[in-house]
C-alpha positions in Angstrom: 0.2 -0.1 0.0 2.6 2.4 0.5 4.3 1.6 -2.7 1.1 2.5 -4.3 0.7 5.8 -2.4 4.2 6.7 -3.7 3.5 6.0 -7.2 0.4 8.0 -7.0 2.3 10.9 -5.4 4.9 10.7 -8.2 2.1 10.9 -10.9 0.8 14.1 -9.7 4.4 16.0 -9.8 3.6 16.8 -13.8 0.6 18.6 -12.5 2.3 20.7 -9.9 3.4 23.5 -12.1 -0.2 24.1 -13.3 -2.1 27.6 -12.3 -5.5 26.4 -11.3 -8.4 27.1 -8.6 -8.8 25.0 -5.3 -10.0 21.6 -5.0 -13.3 21.6 -3.5 -14.4 18.8 -0.8 -17.9 20.0 -0.6 -20.1 18.9 -3.3 -23.0 16.3 -4.5 -23.5 14.7 -7.6 -26.2 12.5 -9.6 -24.5 9.8 -11.7 -25.6 7.2 -14.4 -23.6 4.0 -13.6 -22.5 1.0 -15.7 -21.0 -1.9 -13.8 -19.6 -4.9 -15.6 -19.1 -7.6 -13.1 -16.8 -10.7 -13.8 -18.5 -13.7 -15.0 -21.9 -11.9 -15.5 -23.6 -9.3 -17.8 -23.3 -5.7 -17.2 -25.9 -3.6 -15.6 -26.8 0.1 -15.7 -27.8 2.1 -12.9 -28.2 5.5 -11.0 -26.3 7.0 -8.1 -25.9 10.0 -5.7 -23.0 10.8 -3.7 -21.1 13.9 -1.9 -18.7 15.1 0.2 -18.7 17.7 2.8 -15.7 19.7 4.0 -15.0 19.4 7.8 -12.4 22.0 8.5 -9.1 22.3 6.4 -8.0 18.7 5.8 -10.9 16.5 6.6 -14.5 15.4 5.0 -17.1 13.4 5.1 -18.3 11.0 2.2 -21.7 9.5 1.4 -23.3 7.9 -1.4 -26.2 5.6 -2.9 -26.4 3.5 -5.6 -29.3 1.5 -7.5 -28.4 -1.1 -10.3 -31.2 -2.4 -12.5 -29.7 -6.2 -13.6 -31.3 -9.4 -14.7 -32.5 -12.4 -12.4 -30.2 -15.4 -13.1 -30.9 -18.9 -12.2 -27.8 -20.9 -10.0 -28.2 -24.4 -9.1 -32.1 -24.1 -9.1 -32.2 -21.0 -7.0 -33.1 -17.4 -8.7 -30.2 -14.8 -7.5 -31.7 -11.1 -8.0 -29.3 -8.9 -9.8 -32.3 -6.6 -10.5 -32.9 -3.5 -8.0 -29.7 -4.1 -6.1 -29.0 -0.9 -4.1 -26.1 0.1 -1.9 -24.7 2.8 0.4 -21.9 4.0 2.1 -20.9 6.6 4.6 -17.7 7.5 5.9 -14.7 10.1 6.3 -11.8 11.6 4.3 -8.5 13.2 4.9 -6.6 15.3 2.3 -3.4 17.2 2.4 -1.8 19.5 -0.4 1.7 18.2 -1.9 1.5 21.3 -3.9 -0.6 24.5 -4.7 -2.7 22.4 -7.0 -2.2 18.7 -6.1 -3.7 17.0 -3.4 -2.9 13.8 -1.4 -6.2 12.0 -0.1 -7.3 8.8 1.8 -11.1 7.7 2.5 -12.4 5.1 4.7 -16.0 4.0 4.7 -18.8 1.4 6.3 -20.4 -0.1 3.2 -24.2 -1.6 3.3 -25.6 -3.5 0.2 -29.2 -3.7 1.0 -30.4 -6.4 -1.5 -28.2 -9.0 0.2 -27.9 -7.4 3.6 -24.2 -7.3 3.4 -21.9 -5.2 5.6 -18.3 -4.1 4.8 -15.8 -1.3 4.4 -14.0 0.2 1.6 -11.0 2.6 1.7 -8.9 4.3 -1.3 -5.9 6.5 -1.3 -4.8 8.7 -4.4 -4.3 12.2 -5.7 -6.5 15.0 -7.3 -4.9 17.8 -9.4 -6.5 21.1 -10.5 -5.1 21.0 -14.1 -6.9 24.1 -15.0 -9.3 26.4 -13.7 -11.7 24.4 -15.4 -10.5 20.8 -15.4 -9.7 18.6 -12.4 -8.3 15.2 -12.6 -7.3 12.3 -10.5 -6.3 9.0 -9.9 -6.7 6.4 -6.8 -6.4 2.7 -5.8 -9.1 1.2 -3.4 -10.3 -1.7 -1.7 -14.0 -2.9 -0.9 -14.8 -6.0 1.2 -18.3 -7.0 1.8 -19.7 -10.0 4.0 -19.2 -13.6 2.1 -17.8 -11.8 -0.9 -14.1 -11.7 -2.2 -12.6 -8.2 -1.8 -12.4 -6.0 -5.1 -9.0 -4.0 -5.4 -9.5 -1.2 -8.0 -7.6 1.4 -10.0 -9.7 4.6 -10.7 -9.1 7.8 -12.9 -11.6 10.7 -13.3 -12.0 14.0 -14.5 -14.4 16.8 -13.8 -15.0 19.5 -16.5 -16.2 22.9 -14.6 -18.6 25.1 -16.7 -18.4 27.4 -13.7 -17.0 27.2 -10.1 -20.2 26.0 -8.9 -21.5 23.5 -11.8 -19.5 20.6 -13.4 -19.7 17.4 -15.1 -17.8 14.2 -13.5 -16.5 11.1 -15.4 -14.9 8.2 -13.5 -13.7 4.8 -14.6 -12.7 1.9 -12.2 -10.8 -1.3 -13.1 -11.0 -3.9 -10.3 -9.8 -7.7 -9.9 -13.8 -8.6 -9.8 -15.5 -5.9 -12.2 -15.1 -2.8 -14.4 -17.1 0.2 -13.8 -17.7 3.8 -15.6 -20.1 6.7 -14.3 -20.9 10.2 -15.4 -23.1 13.0 -14.0 -23.5 16.5 -13.0 -21.9 17.8 -10.0 -22.3 20.9 -7.7 -19.7 22.2 -5.8 -20.1 24.6 -3.0 
């Protein structure tokens, strides 16, 4: 994990010379989601997530998602992949490594309500304000729910800001158990 954090920090070095606005840790967004789990068909859904700054270096995070998939039959049992719902809530810490680049870490409690699964997630990464209108980042994360194999994933994201308040976010993640993509509007405050 230390090696991954070092790699992410080194990836941020080229962005240190940019002249951009501050990164916001207070925002809310609505997302279209596409998840492609290994060994199953991909599915689409919706999500809402947000972050709220708590002082200079801390923030709270929360999110909710609903995926629409198919019912499948496994060994004579019907497994529901339609109407999957999940939520998470947690805390984050971030610290600047230059005027435009932050190193961050987040931990959260995760709840998968369709199967009543509990678990945790965590991720570390970098966020960079490349220009006043464009922000990008990369992270490595781990999610573990009861009775399921944990998923380690690499993620990248970008945000284009139409104004300091309104933007659009796209994020992609590739994990050992799935691939996912999301896009949606973000309101920062």
